[in-house]
C-alpha positions in Angstrom: -9.6 19.0 4.9 -11.7 18.5 8.0 -11.5 15.7 10.4 -14.1 12.5 10.0 -15.7 10.7 12.2 -17.6 7.4 12.3 -21.4 8.4 11.0 -24.4 7.6 13.0 -27.1 7.6 10.2 -29.8 8.0 12.8 -28.3 11.1 13.9 -27.5 12.5 11.1 -31.0 13.5 10.0 -30.0 16.2 7.7 -28.1 13.2 5.3 -30.2 12.8 2.3 -28.6 9.0 2.8 -28.2 8.1 -0.7 -24.6 7.0 -0.2 -25.2 5.8 2.8 -24.0 2.1 3.6 -27.4 1.3 5.6 -28.7 1.6 1.8 -26.0 -0.2 0.3 -23.4 2.6 -0.3 -19.9 3.1 0.6 -20.5 6.1 2.8 -19.7 5.7 6.3 -18.2 8.8 7.6 -19.4 12.7 8.5 -17.4 15.2 9.5 -19.7 16.8 12.0 -18.8 15.2 15.6 -22.5 15.5 16.9 -23.6 13.2 14.2 -21.0 10.6 15.0 -20.9 7.3 17.0 -19.4 7.7 20.2 -17.2 6.1 22.6 -16.7 7.4 26.1 -19.0 10.6 25.1 -16.0 11.2 22.4 -17.1 10.9 18.5 -15.0 7.7 17.2 -12.4 9.7 14.7 -11.7 7.9 11.4 -9.9 10.2 9.4 -7.8 13.3 10.9 -6.4 16.4 9.2 -3.0 14.5 9.0 -4.0 11.2 7.2 -5.5 13.2 4.8 -1.9 14.8 4.6 -0.5 11.2 4.1 -2.6 10.2 1.2 0.0 12.2 -1.0 2.8 9.7 0.1 0.2 6.4 -0.7 -1.5 5.4 -4.0 -5.2 5.6 -4.4 -5.7 1.7 -3.5 -3.1 1.7 -0.8 -5.2 4.7 0.8 -8.5 3.0 0.3 -7.3 0.3 1.9 -6.0 2.3 5.0 -9.2 4.0 5.5 -11.0 1.1 5.2 -9.1 -0.9 7.8 -9.5 2.0 10.1 -13.1 2.0 9.6 -13.4 -2.0 10.0 -11.4 -1.3 13.5 -13.6 2.0 14.7 -16.6 -1.0 14.3 -15.0 -3.2 16.2 -14.2 -1.1 18.7 -17.5 0.4 19.1 -19.3 -3.3 19.3 -16.8 -4.3 22.1 -17.3 -1.0 24.4 -20.8 -0.1 23.2 -24.1 -1.2 24.5 -25.2 0.1 21.3 -24.2 -2.2 18.1 -22.8 -0.5 14.5 -26.3 -0.6 12.4 -24.9 -2.7 9.3 -27.1 -2.6 6.4 -28.9 -5.8 5.3 -26.6 -7.2 2.9 -23.1 -6.3 5.0 -24.4 -8.1 8.3 -21.1 -9.9 9.5 -18.6 -8.1 7.1 -16.8 -7.0 10.4 
Protein backbone atom coordinates (compact mmCIF):
# COMPACT_ATOMS: atom_id res chain seq x y z
CA UNK A 1 0.00 0.00 0.00
CA UNK A 2 1.27 3.43 -0.95
CA UNK A 3 0.45 6.80 0.55
CA UNK A 4 -2.37 8.71 -1.16
CA UNK A 5 -2.47 12.48 -1.59
CA UNK A 6 -5.08 15.10 -2.49
CA UNK A 7 -4.94 15.06 -6.29
CA UNK A 8 -4.53 18.19 -8.37
CA UNK A 9 -6.18 17.23 -11.69
CA UNK A 10 -4.34 20.00 -13.53
CA UNK A 11 -1.01 18.39 -12.61
CA UNK A 12 -2.15 14.79 -13.03
CA UNK A 13 -2.04 14.77 -16.82
CA UNK A 14 -1.51 11.00 -17.10
CA UNK A 15 -4.93 10.34 -15.53
CA UNK A 16 -7.85 9.99 -17.97
CA UNK A 17 -10.12 11.53 -15.30
CA UNK A 18 -12.99 9.12 -15.98
CA UNK A 19 -13.61 8.80 -12.22
CA UNK A 20 -12.38 12.27 -11.24
CA UNK A 21 -14.45 14.52 -8.97
CA UNK A 22 -14.22 17.35 -11.54
CA UNK A 23 -16.29 15.13 -13.83
CA UNK A 24 -18.74 14.08 -11.11
CA UNK A 25 -16.83 10.96 -10.05
CA UNK A 26 -15.63 9.97 -6.58
CA UNK A 27 -11.86 10.07 -7.10
CA UNK A 28 -9.86 12.81 -5.35
CA UNK A 29 -6.63 10.95 -4.66
CA UNK A 30 -3.28 10.22 -6.27
CA UNK A 31 -0.41 8.06 -5.13
CA UNK A 32 2.05 10.38 -6.89
CA UNK A 33 3.10 13.24 -4.57
CA UNK A 34 4.24 15.25 -7.61
CA UNK A 35 0.62 15.33 -8.85
CA UNK A 36 -0.90 16.47 -5.55
CA UNK A 37 -1.99 19.81 -4.17
CA UNK A 38 0.74 21.19 -1.94
CA UNK A 39 0.92 23.28 1.20
CA UNK A 40 4.27 24.67 2.30
CA UNK A 41 5.83 22.81 -0.65
CA UNK A 42 4.67 19.44 0.70
CA UNK A 43 1.99 17.24 -0.88
CA UNK A 44 -1.22 17.00 1.14
CA UNK A 45 -1.30 13.48 2.57
CA UNK A 46 -4.76 11.91 2.88
CA UNK A 47 -4.16 8.21 3.47
CA UNK A 48 -0.92 6.97 4.97
CA UNK A 49 0.19 3.37 5.09
CA UNK A 50 -0.84 3.39 8.77
CA UNK A 51 -4.37 4.60 7.93
CA UNK A 52 -4.70 1.83 5.39
CA UNK A 53 -3.63 -0.75 7.95
CA UNK A 54 -6.31 0.54 10.37
CA UNK A 55 -9.06 -0.30 7.89
CA UNK A 56 -8.92 -3.90 9.13
CA UNK A 57 -10.36 -2.73 12.46
CA UNK A 58 -13.24 -0.77 10.88
CA UNK A 59 -16.29 -1.70 8.89
CA UNK A 60 -16.35 -0.45 5.30
CA UNK A 61 -18.77 2.44 5.94
CA UNK A 62 -16.79 3.70 8.93
CA UNK A 63 -13.54 3.56 6.96
CA UNK A 64 -15.08 5.39 3.99
CA UNK A 65 -16.47 8.05 6.36
CA UNK A 66 -13.01 8.35 7.94
CA UNK A 67 -11.41 8.94 4.52
CA UNK A 68 -14.16 11.39 3.47
CA UNK A 69 -13.58 13.36 6.68
CA UNK A 70 -9.82 13.47 6.06
CA UNK A 71 -10.43 14.73 2.51
CA UNK A 72 -12.88 17.41 3.70
CA UNK A 73 -10.45 18.61 6.38
CA UNK A 74 -7.58 18.69 3.89
CA UNK A 75 -9.64 20.79 1.47
CA UNK A 76 -10.60 23.23 4.23
CA UNK A 77 -6.98 23.51 5.36
CA UNK A 78 -5.79 23.99 1.80
CA UNK A 79 -8.37 26.71 1.08
CA UNK A 80 -7.49 28.55 4.30
CA UNK A 81 -3.74 28.55 3.73
CA UNK A 82 -3.32 28.67 -0.03
CA UNK A 83 -3.65 31.42 -2.61
CA UNK A 84 -5.06 28.81 -5.00
CA UNK A 85 -8.48 27.38 -4.20
CA UNK A 86 -9.29 23.71 -4.42
CA UNK A 87 -11.03 23.09 -7.74
CA UNK A 88 -14.50 21.62 -7.28
CA UNK A 89 -16.85 20.11 -9.77
CA UNK A 90 -19.84 22.26 -10.71
CA UNK A 91 -22.28 19.97 -8.88
CA UNK A 92 -20.21 20.00 -5.66
CA UNK A 93 -19.72 23.73 -5.10
CA UNK A 94 -19.88 24.69 -1.43
CA UNK A 95 -19.94 21.07 -0.23
CA UNK A 96 -16.85 21.59 1.92
